[in-house]
MARMI-64104 format. One record per residue (C-alpha): x, y, z. Coordinates in steps of 0.05 Angstrom, whole numbers, plus 32768, in hexadecimal, padded with zeros to 4 digits. Layout:
XYZ
...
! end
This chain:
81687E7F82B2
813F7E3E82B3
81167E2582EF
811F7DE28312
80DE7DC882F3
80F67DDA82AC
81387DB682B7
81157D7782D1
80E37D788297
811C7D7E8265
81427D438283
81027D188282
80F87D278238
81417D178229
81397CD3824C
80FE7CC5821D
811D7CDF81DC
81677CCE81EA
817C7D0981BE
81947D4F81D2
817F7D6E818F
81397D508190
812D7D6581D8
81407DAD81CB
81177DAE818B
80DA7D9281B0
80DE7DBF81EE
80FB7DFE81CE
81307E048206
81677E07821D
818E7E3081EB
81C67DFD81DF
81D57DB381E5
820F7DC38215
81DE7DDE8249
81B07DA28244
81ED7D73824A
82027D96828A
81BD7D8B82A8
81C07D418295
82077D3882B2
81F17D5A82F2
81B47D2C82F6
81DF7CED82E9
82127D01831E
81E57D1A8357
81A57CF68346
817F7D398346
81847D7E8328
819D7DB88352
816E7DF3835A
818B7E2F8337
81AB7E638364
818A7EA68361
81B87EE18363
81A67F198391
819D7F59836A
81D17F8E8376
81B87FCA839C
81A98006836F
81B8803883A6
81F3803D83D5
81EC803B8420
81FF80848423
81C6809783F3
8194806E841C
81A9808F845E
81A480D4843E
815D80C68425
814680AB8469
816480E7848F
81448118845E
810080F68469
810780FA84B5
811D814384B5
80E9815D8483
80A6814A849F
80AB80FF8490
808B810B844C
809E80D4841B
808580FA83DE
80AB813983F0
80EB811083FD
80E780ED83B9
80D8812F8394
810F815783B7
8146812383B1
81318107836E
813780C08387
811D808B8396
80D5807A8387
80A0807883BE
80A0802C83C5
80EC802783CC
80EF805E8400
80B7803D8427
80DE7FFC8427
811C80208442
80F280418479
80D17FFF848C
81167FE08495
812E801984C3
80EC802B84E5
80C17FEC84EB
808D80108516
8088805084ED
8040804184D7
80288036851F
8007806D8548
8041806B8579
807B808A8554
80C3807D8567
80DF80A9859D
810380E58583
80D680E88546
80C4812D852B
807F81178514
804B814B852B
80098136854A
7FC9815D853D
7F8D8162856C
7F44815A8558
7F3A81A58559
7F7581B0852A
7F58817E84F9
7F13819F84FC
7F3081E584EF
7F5A81CB84B5
7F1E81A88496
7EF381E6849B
7F298211847B
7F3181DE8442
7EE681DB8436
7ED982268438
7F17823C8414
7F16827083DD
7F5D826383C3
7F7D822183B0
7F8B81E883E2
7FD681F483D8
7FD2823683FF
7FB38212843B
7FE981DC8437
802082108439
7FFE82378471
7FEF81FC849F
802C81D2848A
7FFE81958487
80018166844C
7FCA81688419
7FBA811E8425
7FAE8129846F
7F8281668463
7F5381418434
7F5381048461
7F3D812D849D
7F0881508473
7EEA810D845D
7EE980F484A5
7EC9813284C2
7E91813B848E
7E53811684A9
7E3680FC8467
7E7A80E9844B
7E718113840C
7EA1814B83F9
7E81819083FA
7E6E81AE83B8
7EA081E2839E
7E858229839F
7E8F8248835B
7E9D82918358
7E6682B58332
7E7C82DA82F4
7E6E832382E5
7E40833982AD
7E7B83508282
7E9D830C8289
7E5D82E88276
7E5583148239
7E9C83048223
7E8F82BA822C
7E5082BD8202
7E7482E281CA
7EAC82AF81CB
7E7B827581C7
7E578296818D
7E99829F8169
7EAA82558174
7E6682418159
7E72826A811A
7EB6824A810F
7E9882048118
7E61821480E5
7E95822A80B3
7EBD81EA80BD
7E7E81C080B4
7E6C81E68075
7EB381DC8058
7EB281918067
7E6D818B8047
7E8781AF8009
7EC2817F8003
7E948143800C
7E64815C7FD5
7E9E816A7FA6
7EBA81247FAE
7E7581057FA3
7E6B812E7F63
7EB081197F4A
7E9C80D17F55
7E5880DB7F33
7E6B81077EF7
7EB380F47EEA
7EB080AC7F03
7EEA80BC7F32
7EF780977F73
7EDD80B97FB2
7F2380C27FCD
7F3B80E97F8F
7F6681267F9A
7F3D81607F80
7F7C81887F71
7F9781557F40
7F5C81537F10
7F5D817F7ED1
7F3E81C57ECE
7F0A81AA7E9E
7EF381777ED1
7EF581AB7F09
7EC781D87EE1
7E95819F7ED8
7E9281927F23
7E8D81DD7F33
7E5281E57F03
7E2E81AC7F25
7E3881CA7F6B
7E2B82147F5C
7DE2820F7F70
7DF581FC7FB7
7E3682227FC3
7E5282657FAE
7E8682687F77
7EBC82877FA2
7EC0824D7FD4
7EBD821A7F9C
7EF8823B7F79
7F1E823C7FBC
7F1181F27FC6
7F2B81DE7F81
7F6182147F81
7F4A82297F3C
7F5282717F22
7F1182947F10
7F2982A17EC8
7F3A82577EBE
7EF682427ED7
7ED082707EA8
7EFC825A7E6E
7EE982117E7B
7EA182257E8A
7E9982467E46
7EBC820C7E25
7E8881DD7E42
7E5082077E22
7E6F82057DDC
7E5181D37DAB
7E7A81947D9E
7E9E81A07D5B
7EAC81557D55
7E6381407D5D
7E5B81257D16
7EA181077D16
7E9180E07D55
7E5880BD7D30
7E8480AE7CF4
7EBD80927D1F
7E8B80687D47
7E6E804C7D06
7EB4803B7CEB
7EC680187D2C
7E857FF27D2E
7E887FDC7CE5
7ECF7FC17CF1
7EB37F927D26
7ED47FBA7D5E
7F197FA97D42
7F347FEC7D28
7F6380167D52
7F6B80617D4B
7F9E80597D13
7F70802F7CE8
7F36805D7CF7
7F6180997CE3
7F7380767CA2
7F2980697C92
7F1880B27CA0
7F5180C77C71
7F33809C7C3A
7EF180C17C44
7F1781037C3B
7F0F81167C84
7F4D81397C9D
7F56812E7CE8
7F9081247D17
7F9F80DF7D32
7FA080FD7D78
7F5A81177D70
7F4280D37D57
7F6380B17D92
7F4380E37DC3
7EFE80DB7DA4
7F03808F7DA6
7F1880937DEF
7EDE80C17E01
7EAD80947DDB
7ECD80567DFB
7EDC80357DB8
7F0E80017DD1
7F257FC27DAD
7F157F837DD5
7F567F5D7DDE
7F5D7F137DEF
7F967F017E1D
7FBB7EC67E00
7FE37E967E2B
802E7E947E23
80467E5F7DF3
808C7E427DEE
809E7E167DB3
80E77E0D7DC5
80FB7DC57DBA
81477DCA7DBE
817C7DDD7D8B
81727DB67D4A
81A37DD97D1C
81CF7E167D1F
81A87E587D1F
81B57E8B7CE8
81C17ED67CF6
818A7F0B7CF5
81917F2D7CB1
81517F567CB6
81647F787CF9
811C7F927D02
811E7FB97CC1
80DC7FA27CA3
80DB7FD47C69
80E87FBD7C22
80EE7FEA7BE4
80D97FB37BB3
80AF7F737BB8
80CF7F2F7BC7
81097F4F7BEC
80F87F3D7C35
80C87F067C49
80B07EF67C90
80917EB67CA8
80767E987CE9
803E7E6A7D01
80007E7F7D28
7FC67E577D44
7F7B7E617D47
7F4E7E427D7C
7F0C7E2B7D5E
7ED67DFE7D7C
7EF07DC07D56
7F387DCA7D6C
7F757DF27D58
7F867E0B7D12
7FCB7E247CFE
7FDD7E577CC9
80227E5D7CAA
80297E997C7A
80637EBE7C58
805C7F0A7C5C
807E7F397C2B
809B7F777C4E
808E7FA17C10
80427FA57C18
80347F797C55
800B7F477C2D
80127EFA7C32
80387EDB7BF7
80237E947C09
80037E707C43
7FED7E2B7C5B
7FBA7E167C8F
7FBC7DD57CB7
7FA87DB57CF9
7FF07DA87D0F
802C7DD77D0F
805A7DA47CEF
80917DA67CBA
80607D967C82
80397DD67C90
80757E057C88
80977DDD7C50
80587DDE7C25
80517E297C31
809A7E347C1C
80907E097BDD
80547E347BC8
807B7E747BD4
80B77E5C7BAC
808B7E487B71
806C7E8E7B70
80B07EB07B74
80C57ED77B36
81057EC67B11
81447EE37B31
81227EF67B73
81487EDE7BB1
81247EFA7BEF
813C7EF47C37
810C7EC87C5F
810A7EDC7CA8
80ED7EAF7CDE
80F37EA07D28
811E7E677D43
80E67E347D41
80F67DEB7D30
80CE7DF07CEF
81027E1F7CD1
813F7DF77CE9
812E7DB27CCF
81537D957C92
81157D997C66
810E7DE57C6D
81597DF17C67
81617DC67C28
81267DEB7C06
81457E2F7C17
818A7E1B7BFC
816D7DFC7BBD
81467E3D7BAD
81827E697BC0
815C7E8F7BF6
817D7EB07C33
81697E9B7C79
81627ECC7CB3
814B7EBE7CFA
81357EE67D37
81597EE57D79
81427EAE7DA7
81017EBF7DCA
80FE7F057DAC
80BC7F107D87
80CA7F597D75
80FF7F407D44
80C57F267D1A
80947F5E7D2D
80777F6A7CE8
805F7F227CE2
80437F227D29
801E7F637D18
7FFF7F417CDB
7FE57F097D08
7FC97F3B7D3A
7FA57F647D05
7F8A7F257CE5
7F6D7F0A7D26
7F517F4D7D3D
7F2B7F587CFC
7F107F127CEC
7F1A7EE27D27
7F117F017D6C
7EC87F0C7D80
7EB17EEC7D40
7E8F7EAA7D35
! end
């Protein structure tokens, strides 16, 4: 429902904008153009806008229910609260409104004739106030005895007390036995509080030690860490707390704790190997992973599991520094028809010159970019031929292919596998392949794992001699 001012304001804006849609969009009301058009038609016809008619709300209670409530009020001590509580309806304000309509002078001192309202003398008020002040039981007993409302009793008491302050309540003194019981109960509560404080302090210290010794976050769940880590924290806190409560906190069996405790005291059997592995990793320029380190140890006749090497490198924080390379897309459209994938990710060859792989990689150096184009033999993973240039053009790959063909033994016809780059689909590359009688094979579009062996060669090459080197 919109007010008269809102309608007039909407019509004034329509006269300025001359558009129903713009007016509604500007004001945010009314909900439809039909409603606004009705207001405009009414304004054009009458010259003004009619004030909206307000509907009278329908009564929630019937006349019979109202009469019943008023009669109940008149016959039960004219108590509004009692009437609402006993009947369950209505609220105090609604019942007062009904009574004001039927008894306009009900709040005056002169009550309507025939009223059952009882009048109390000054002496009655004084006696009731004294009984309320000096009572030993609750005020409800006096209300039931005198049949006077609680509100009236407290009102008379405030009026009849000279200083206007309510009298202090007289507390009943407790016996010696009751006081002894209260003291014992308070002491028990104090002991419980001390235990709770001690438990919270223990949890706080355990979390701080986990953050200090294990480099864990302070919100770590102490139940999810390993038994080895739990034993480390318990050993650090045993000087301040007893073992039993520490084991309860971590939910660790006593036998498991002592097993880990004794394991911590044992000498490290990999102490010398840690130095050897660290030296191998450092000498490689921080480029060897655990497989390469394991291979170097094997050459030195040191028999050790790869898992142990990996764990030691993790504990010693021997991590290869990787360089995140941006994504590169060399797709320039279809030049010629792609050939099928003959290799099918089988990069193993029983003899040399059976499967060759090729691709192009780039190196960022201070003077610009340098591109390398090699051919890798799947038999031993070594490059057969390669070329280096400052541009990844057809001359780079064609020259590399010519060198490889010249070094090819008589009767050898290897499969040359590449990606779907334009260098391997131009007429120059195709004619050289056909002339030498070599088979072409290509990866699926945008799928580097199809040429994984060549990509691995590039990664190993850059890790060992390019990244983090001058």
